[in-house]
N, C-alpha and C positions, 0 to 999 in steps of 0.2 A: 443562356443557351438551352438549358434544360427545359425551361417552361416553353420556349419557342419550339423546341424539338417535340415536346409532348403535344403541343397544339397541332403541329404539322402531322404527326403520326395519327392523331385523332381524326383530323380531316381526311387523311388518306383512308383510314378504316371506315369512315362513313361512306366515302365514295365506293369502296369495295362492297360494302353492304348493299348500297343501291344497285350497283352493277350486277351483283350476284343474288339479288332478292329472289329470283325464280328458283335458282339452285338451292338456296337456303330454305325456301318454302317446301321444296320437295324433300329435303333432309328432315325438316320438322314433321312433315306428314308421315314419312316412313317411320321415324322414331315414335311418334305418337300412336299411329295405327298398329304397327307391328308389335311394339312392346306392350301396348294395351291388351292385345289378344293373348300374347304369350304370358304376361304377368297374371292376367285374370284367371286363365285356366291353371296356371301353376299354383296360385294361391288357393283357388277353389279345390283342386284335386288334393293338394297337400293338407288342407284343412279337413277334408272329408276323411282322408286316411288317418290323420291324427285323432279325429273324433271317433272313428270306429275302433282304433286301437285302445283308446281310453275306455270306451264302452265295453269292449271285450274283457279288459282287465277288471273293471269294477263290477261286471255282472257275470264273471266266471264262465267265459266261453269254453266249450268242450274242447278236448284234445282229439276226440273221435266219438263214434257211436256204432253200435251194432244192433241188428235185429236177431233175437235168439231163434234157433230152429224150432219148428213146431214141437211143443211138448217138452222142451229142454229147460234146464234150470236158468234162472237169472240171479244176479247178486241179491242177497237178502236186503230188506229195507234198512237203510242206515249204514251200509258197507262203505268204509272210507274209499274215496276216489270214484264212486259210482253213484248214479241216480237213474232209477228206472221210471219211465213215464209211459203213458198209454194215450193213443190218439185214435179217433174214429172219423171216417169220411162220411159226411151227411150232405143232403141236398140243401143248398142255400138259395138266396134270391136269384131269379133269372135262370134257373136250372144249373147254377154253378155248383162247384164242389167246395164244401167248407170243412176243413180239417180241424176238429175240436179236441181239446184235452185240458186237463187241470193245469194250473200254473206250476212251473218247476221251482223247487225250493232252494237248491244249491247250485246246480250247473245250468247254464243258459237261462238265468233268471231274466224276467221281462222288465221293461221300463214303461211307465205310463207316459205317453207322448202328449195326449190330451185327455181330459176327463178325470176319472177316479178309478180306484180299485174295486174289485168285486165285493159285494156285501150280502147279496141275497141269492137264492137258488135260481131265480128267473133272470139273472143278469149275465151279460156277455161282454168280453173284450175282443175287438177285432183289429187286424192290421189296417192301418190308415188307408193305404192305397186301394185295397179291396172295398172298403167302405165308400171311398170317393167314386170308384168306378160304378158302384151301384146306387149312388145318391143316398147313402145311409148317413144320417146325422146323429150326433149324440142325443140320446133320449128316445130314438126311434125303436119301435118293436118290429122284429123280423121273425120269419119262420125258418128255423134251422132243424131239419130232420123231424118235422111234425111237432116241434116244441116252439112256443112263442117266448122269445127272449128279448130283453131290453138292452140296447147297446149303451153302456155307461162309460166306455173309454176306448181309446186307440192305444195299442201296445206294440212295442218292438222288442225283439230278443236277439242276442248275438248270432244265433243260428238261423234267424228268420229275417235277415235284412233283405236277402233275395228270396222272396216267397215263391218258390217254384214247386210244382207238383211232382216232378220226376227229374232224374239226372239227364234224361234224353230231351228235355225241354230246354231250349236255348235261353229264354229269358222269362221273367215273371209275366203272367197273363192274368191280371186282376179281374177281368170280366169273367174268367172261367174258374179261377181258383183263389181261395183265401184261407187264412188260419184264424183261429180264435181260442180264447181261454174261457172256461166255465168252471164253476165250483165242482168239487168232487161229488157232491150230492147230485148235481145235474148230470154229470158225466156218467154216473151209474146207469142211466137210461140206455147208453150205447155200449156198455162194457162187453156185451156178448160179441159184438162185431169189431171190437177195438184191436189194434196191433200194438205190440210192445217194442219200445226202443230203449236201449241202455246207453247212457252217456258215460264217458270216462274222462278224467282230467289228467294232468301231466304227472301225477304221482303213481299212475298205474303202469306196470310193466306189461307191454303188449304181448310178449311171448308167453308169459305166465297166464295172462287173461285168456289167450287162445287155447291153452291147454286145459283151462278150467271150464270155460263156457263154449258151447257149440253155437256158432252164429250162422244164420242164413244169408246175411249181408253185413258187410263191415266196411267202414270208411274212416280214415283218419282225417283230421281237420284240413290238412294240406290238399286233400282230394275231395273235399266236400264242397261242391260247386255252389251250394246255397250260402256258404260262407265266403268262398274265394271269388265268386262272381262279382260281388259288389266291390271287393278289394281290387280285383283286376280292372274293373271299369273305372276306378279312380287312378290306379297306377298307369294305365294306358294314356289318359289325358295328361297326367303329370309328365310322363316321358315325352309325349308329343309336344307339350308346352316348352320343355327344354330344347327340343329339336327346333321348334319355331323360333325361340329366342336366339339359338345359335345361328340359324339362317339369317335372321334380321341383323344380328351383330356383324356378320360377314358383309351383308349389303351396306350397312351403315359405314363400315370401314372403307368399302369401295367408294361410296359417295364422298367421304371425307378425303380420301386420297385424290379423287378427281378434283375436288375443290382446291386443295393445297397445290396440286400440280398446275392447275390452270392459273392460279394467282402467281405462283412462282415464275411461270413462263411469261406472263404478261408484265411482271414488274422486275424482270431479271436485271435490267440496266439500273433501275433505282436501288435495288437491293445491293448491287455491286458498289454504288456510290456510298450508301450507308456503311458498307463494310470498310471502304477506304477511309471514311471519317471516324471509324471506331465505334459506330453505333449499331453494329449488327445485332447484338443480343437484344437490345430494346426493340428494334424493328421486327425481329423474328417473333418476339413475345406478342406483339400486336397481331401478327398473322395467326398465331396459335389461338388467340382469344376470339377471332372472328366467328367460328362455328359454335362457340360455347352457348350463345343465346338460344339458337334453335334446339341445341341438344338439351339445355336445361329446361326450356319450356316443354319440349316433347317428353322428357323424362318425368316432369311434374304432372303433365296430363295423363301419361300412362299409369303413374302411381295412383293418382286420384281415381281413374277409371277402374283400376284393379281393385281398389278398396271398395268402391261402390258396386261393382258388377260381380265380385266374387260370390256374394250370397246368391243372386239370381243364377249364376253359373252352377253353383252347387245344386240348385233346384232343378236343373235340367235332368240330371241323373235321378234326382229324387222323384221324378215322375214315374220311375220304374221301381225304385227301392224304398223299403220302409226303414229309413234312417232313424237312429235315436235323436235326441235333442243335440244339435250341433250348431256351432257358430264359426264365423271366419276367424282364423288364427292370426291375430294381429302381429305376433312375433314373426311368423313366417312372412307376412306381407312386408314388415319393416326390413327384415334381413334380405329378402329377394329384391326389394326396391333399392336398398343401399348398394347391394352387389352390382345390380345393373347400372346404377349411376356411376360407380367407380369404373366399371368396364367401359362406359362411354367416354369418360375422361381419359382413360388409358388408350383407347383406340384413336382418339383425337391426337394425343401426344405422339403415338406411333406413326400415324399418317403424316403428321407434321415433320417428324424427324426423318421420315423417308425422303422428303423432298426439300427440306431445309436443314442440311447437315450443319454441325457445329462450326465448321470452318469451310471456306470455299473449296469445292471439289476440284481436284486436278483434272485438267482436260486430257482425255485419252484419245489418241489418234486411232481410228478404226479403219480397217480396210473396207472400202465401199464397193458394193457389187455394181459394176457398170451396166447401164441399160442395154448395151450391145449384146450381152449374154442372154437377154430375155426376148430376143426377136421372135422366138417361137410363139409368144403371145401376140396375136394380131392387134389387140386393142391397147392404145397408149395409156388409157386410164387404169386398166388392170395391171399393166407393167409398173406404173408409178405406185399403185397400191402395194404391190408385192415388194418393191424396193424399199418403200417407206416402212413396211412391216418388218422386213429383215434388218433394217438399220435401227429400228426402235421397236423391238418385239413386245415391250410391255403393253402397248395400247391394244394390239389384237389379242394378246393373251388375256388381258383384263376383260375385253369384250366377251370372249368365249366363256370365261369363268362366271361373269355376271349373268350371261344368258343361261348357263348351266344351272346356277343356283335358283334363278327365278323359274325356269322351266321345270326344275325338280319340284318346286313347291306346287306348281299347277298340276303336274303329272301325279304327284302323290295324292293331292286332294281328289282329283278325278278318279284315280285308280281305287281309292278307298270307297268312294261312292258307288262306282260301277260294281266292285266286288260284292258289296253288301246287297245290292239289288239283284245281282246274278245268283247269290246264295239263296235269297228268298224264293226266286223262281224255281231253283233246283230243289229246294226243300219240299215244295208241294209235289213235285214229280217223283221224288225219291223216298217218300214215305208210303210204303206199299199197303200198310194195314189201316183200318179205320180206327180201331181201338186196341190198346194193350192193357190187359187187366192183370193185376198182381193177385194171385189166388191166395186164400188164407192158409192153405196147407197143400200137401202133395196130392190130395184127392182129385184135383183138376187135371193131373197129368194123364196122358193117354199114350197110345202106341204111336209108331212112327207116322202113321197116316194122319193122326190128329183128329179122327172122326168118330171116336167112341166116347162113351160116358166114363166118368170116374170109376176106377176099379172097385171101389167099395160102395158105390152107389150114392155116396153122400155129396159128391161134387155136383156142380151145375151141369145140365145136359150140354154136350159138345155138339154143335151143329156141323153141317157138312162143310161150311166155309170157315170154321174155327180151326185153330192150330195151336197145340200146346207146345211150350218151350220152357226153358230154364235160364235164368239170368244169374251169373256169378260175377263177383268183383275180384279181379286178380291184379297184381302189381308188376310193372315193368322194372327192369334193372335200375332205371333212374328214379324209381319210387312213384311213378305216375300210375294212377289207377286206370284199369282197362275194363270195359264192359264186355263180357264174354257170353254170347247167347248159344245155348244148345238147342238146335231145331231139328226137325225130321230131315233125313238125307235128301229127300225130294220135297223140299218145302214149296208150298204154293205162294209164299210171300218173298222168300229169299233165294229161290233157285236151288240148284243141285249143290248139296254140301256133303260130299263123300269124305272129305278131310278138312283140316283147318283152312279156313278162308278168311281173308281180311278185306276190308273195304278199300276203295281207291284212296279215300282220305287218309286211312291208316298208312298205306304205302307212301303217300306223299309226305306225311307228317314224320314218320320214323325211318323211311328208307328201307322198309322190309316188304318184299314181294314174293312172288312164286319161287319156290325152291329154297328160300332163306329159312333159317332156324330162329324161331321166336321163343324165348324162354320167359315164362311168367311164373310168379310165385305168390304164395299167400302173404298176408300182411306181416305175419311174424317170421316168415322165411322158412317154416318147417316143411312146407310142401312146395315142390317145383313142378312145372308143367312144360316140358320141351315140345314145341309144336313146329313141325315141318310144314310150311305154308304150301298149299296145293293150288291156290287160285286167288284172284283178286276181283272183287265185284266192281261195278261202275258207280258205286255210291260215293259221292264226293262231299257230302255234308256232315257225315258222322264217322268217327274212327272206331269201328267195332271189329270184333273177332267172332266168327261163326264156326261152330263145330257140329258134327252130327250128334244126335242124342246119345248120351253116355260117353262122349268123346273125352271129357276131362278126366273121368275116372280111369279110362284106359291108358292115359299117358302120365298119370300122377306119379310122382316119386317122393317117398318120405311121408312123414306124418301118420297120425293114427288112422288106419284104414285107407289112407291115400286119397280118398275122394274129397272134392272141394265142395263146400256148402253153397247153396244158392237158393233163390226164390222161384217158385213155379209161376209162369206167366201164361196168358192165353191171348193170342193174336186173333182178331176177328175182322170180318169185312163190314160189319155194322154193329151198332150198339147191342150188347147182350142184355135181354130183359131181366134175367136172373142175377146179373152182376152189376148192372149200371146203378150207381149211387149206393152200392153196398160194400164195395171194396176199392182199394186204391187203383186208379186207372189213369191213362193218358190217351187222349184222342188226337187224331191227325189234325183236326181243326185247331186244337190247342197248340200243337207243335208249330203249325204254320203261323198262327196269329201271334205267337210269342216272338217269332222272327220279325213280324211286322212292327212290333213294339220297339225293338232295338233299331230297326230301320228309321223309324220316325225320329228317334233321339240322335242317331248318327247323321241323318240328313240335316238336322238343325245345326249341329256343330260343324259338319263339313261344309254346309252352305256358307257359313261365315268365312271359313278358310278359303273356299273357292273364290268368293267375291273379293276377299283381300288379296289373294294371289293374282287375280286378273288385274286389279287396280295397281298392284305393285309392278306387274309386267309393263303396264303403260308408263308408270313413273320412271322405271329403270331405262326403258328405251328412250324416253324423252331426255333423261339425264345424259345418256350416251350420245344422243344426237346433238344436244347442246354442247357437250364437251368436245366432240370432234370439230364442230363448226367454230366454237369459241377459241380453240387453240391452234387453228390452221389459217388464221386470217392472212398472215404474211405469205404463206404458201399459195393461197387462193389469189392474192394480188399478183404475185409473180406469174402464176399460170395464166391469168387473164391477159397480162402484158405480152405473153408469148402466143396469144391467139387461140388458146384452148377454149372450147365451148362448154356449155352446161353438162352435156353427156359425159365428156372426159373428166370433168371436175367431180361429178357425183361418183363415178367409178373409182377415181383416185382416192376419194375419202371413204367410200362405203363398199368398195368392191370386195367380193368374197364373203360378205356378211351373211348372205343367204346360206352358203354351205356351212358356215360356222354355226348358224342357227339350227340347221338340220343335225349337225353333229351334237350340239348341246341337247336337243330334244331326245335323240337316241340314247345318249349316255345317261341323261337324267331319268329316262324311262326305265333303263336297266337298274339304276340305283333305286328308283321309286318302288319298283316291284319288290325288291328285297326289304326295303324299309316298311312297306305295308305288311309283308309277311311277319316281320319282327313285331310290328304293332299288334296284329291279331294274336300272335303267339304270346305276347306279354299279357294279354287279357285272358286268354282261354286255353293255353297250352295244356293245362292239367285236366281239361274237360273233354268229353267225347265229341261235343259239337266242334265242327271244323269249317272255317270260311276260306275257301280257296281264293287266291288272288286272281282277278280277272286277267286273262291274257288276250292277245290280239293287237290289232293296229288301231283300234278305235280311239284310245286315249292319246297316243302320240300324234295321230293324225289331227285330232281336235286341237291339241296344243300347238302343233305346227301351223294349222290354219289360222289360229289366233295370232301367232307370231307373224305370219306372212301378211295378214291384214294390217296389223299395226306398222310393220316395216314398210309396207307399200305406201301408207299414208305419209310416213316420215320422209321416204325417198321422193315422193311426188312434191312434197313441200321443199325438200332440198333442191330438186331440179328447178323449181320455180324461183327459189332464192338465188341460184347460180346465174339466172338470167339478169338479175339486178346488177347494175354496174357498181353499186356500193359494196 
């Protein structure tokens, strides 16, 4: 009997597989495609994070750095916990800016990614992405600040993974800016124009350091975007990958539930017979194993794709960043793959238990809503649809949930894409100056009009369109660094600033606007600056604070002298002939083009996600369509015998689906906007750059139009099918 029963159950399983081959193929496709994308980006991002952490530990990444005020002391050579380095900005290939300095010996030590170390005075190490952007190969000779140097290697350093010219530049722009290392003998050629930077490590007490050394600018490592930018751009895709995996696991569970529900309903009589014969457990086990083949194959494909594609996925961000030598973390891949495989098995078991209880379920008599109470609905099909939904609410609820999940994925992808594109457009409009130069000392400062020469005659001549300012770095209560600009009260670039003013991005980011009290402090907490905000600008791309010249000193509380150190800057309407190429600067074109760089990377990643989301939308609607038709054959037969035509039948099966889709799109858009904000904040909350989430009806209307088109196709097919007598 046992062998005959096994043969019978095997034959029945084969018939189910043939009958459900389309549904199982959809399940296989969703598992393979969705988990491939999620696992690939999860493994790639986690491998990048681990590689950067290992590199930071082995090459002694800084805990922070400061630039000493002009003429002030720096830690003597060899002071424990400190390392003083010098850099100079020179003109490189293609009129780019090349920041050169000697190699660091203790903190932020570099790694040779390709090539070899410096040996002679005419040799140079470059960051790899800058060299690639300018077509510079190992062994080439280039002109750097009127010196001919041979490139002998590509180097990376813990503080130079994101090689950016300034904190106000969103992303690295390798066509405009790069860094390099030269010997101390070669660097002596630029020592007169060099700037000093002091690194400190975790052994240094910041409060004591601030009391000993006077800094013009100071940043701890948590607020150093040259360090945190690359970390955030790996954490964001990692968190996004977890979100994608979660969404697809929900969808896979829904597909498994549909599969088990449909088979249980079709074979209810046979299962009851097996139960009476005492073979329920064995029959149920065969139903549990039916979806295992597509789950196993899809999981194996996703795992293999993740292992093969994680390296190229790491290279997507590597187009922007100068990573050290890294490889795919096989331990992370194995652990993530095993965890996903176990979750798939658990979801299959849970969906099976939902519809195949351990013992026959007791029949519960329910009060049924009579059709007579729904006479206010003129159409018989809609009345039937409403009654069936109230009697069995799981089907309409499942439909809304699935539409909500898939619409969220589409809305999220589109919102992310539109937000970045809108940011790029606003970035060009909201950068009012052509260049911002960091002056070597206070000699470039001027009066409130910003139209006079330096007071001691040593500074560069200030033209009519030039405007002097001052940049200080203060810290919010949360520990986030804030860029504070002191500008003339009637600034030609930033408008009227008679009191503390914040940008619109600052208000949206921190919830602080006109009339609110903003308290900023120095890094060591010895000086505080209570600022009563008097206005909000319309700038949405950067979260800055503007004060009139001398405003920080007027409100400072505590500390020696009360004033906050800063660096003098000069805003210009065009390149300054006496400053260009001789001091640190950032231009409008560099700011805007750095935004274009990140747009290219995000468009590549989000393009994959949008394509997958649209494909998933088609597959999910197809699965719902087949599920509804497949489980309502007896209902359709009875309705046809009662003389109901195709129009009534279609409405009885799919009525109110359009309002449900509209509800799903609206709710998913509200959720998508919040998740996109969380995604951007996870990458750059500690930075001044701010990407607002695009608002408006464009994204939900596009998603709704896509849903309407697909639903129209399925409904037309259903109407045609209802005309068939079969």
